[in-house]
N, C-alpha and C positions, 0 to 999 in steps of 0.2 A: 567777516571783513567789512568794513562800511567805508565807502567811497563815494564821490561825486560823480554821477552818471547821467547824463541827457542826451538828447539829440546832437547838442554841439561839442559834448565833452565825452568821448567813448573811450579814452586810453585803456581802459581795462578789458575792453572788448578786442582791441588791436593788439595789447600785449599778450594775450592769453590768459589774464588772471579770472576772468569771468567762466572761462571754459576749464580752467584749473579747480576753481571752485565747485563747479557741476561735477566734474569727474570724481571729486573726493567728498561729495556730498556736504559742501560747507555753503551756507547760506551767504549770499551777496546783499549787503543792504546799500540801496541806492537813495542817497540823499541829493535833493536838488534835482527830481527827476524832470521839472517843469521849467526850472531855471528862473522862478521868481516872476515878477512882472514883466522883464524883460523878455522871458521865454514865453509867456501867453502872447505879448505882441508879436513875436516872432512867428509863432505857430498860426497866427492867423493870415499871415502871409505865404504860408507853405500850400502851394495848390493841391498836393496830395493828402495833406492833413485836413483840409478843407472838405475836398471829396469824401474821404472815407469818414470823417465826422457828419456829414450830411447822409451818407449811406447807412450808417448805424444809427442816426438820430441821437447823437452825443456831442459833447463838447470836445474841441481839441485837447484839453487838458485829459479828460475822460478815456480819450482815444490812448494818449500815449501811457497813463497810468494802467489801463486794461492790458495794454500791450505786454507791459513789465509784470503786472500781477502775475499773468498765466504763463510767465516763463517758468522753468523748474527750480530754479535756485534764487530768483532775484526777489527781494522785497523792496518796493519803493517805499520810500518815506517822504511824502510830499509836505511843504509848509501849509499852515492853513492860520489865519488870524482872526476868522469870523467863523460862526456857526454855518453860514450859507456856503463858506468854501470847503468845510468838512462834509456837508450835505453832498455838493458837487463831487468831491473827490469819491465818496464812497459809491456814487452812480456808477464808479468804472468797475467796481467788483460784480456786478450782472452781465456786464458785456462782454463777450469772448469773441475776440478779433479772429475772424478766418486765417487760416494758413495761407491762403492764396494774396493776403491782403499784408501779410509781416513782410 
């Protein structure tokens, strides 16, 4: 299943689809996990996102991607139009967010 999923659009979390996918071992492909340039700007304004990004020494985008990457059945597919964005996104793979911070 591939649907839009990000901090501002969580319909499938609330309607049970993500949980259904998890229970039936179906991958959930989350497109637009950062929500583009608008999302990047909004992430900078979220105090908890800023705090955790600083704590883990990663960007806010990496924080969000890392959280999604380490979910059991969610595969985020962030957009990237430059090699630098790809590199930044890849940095999320090596960061594991503590359960206490999820």
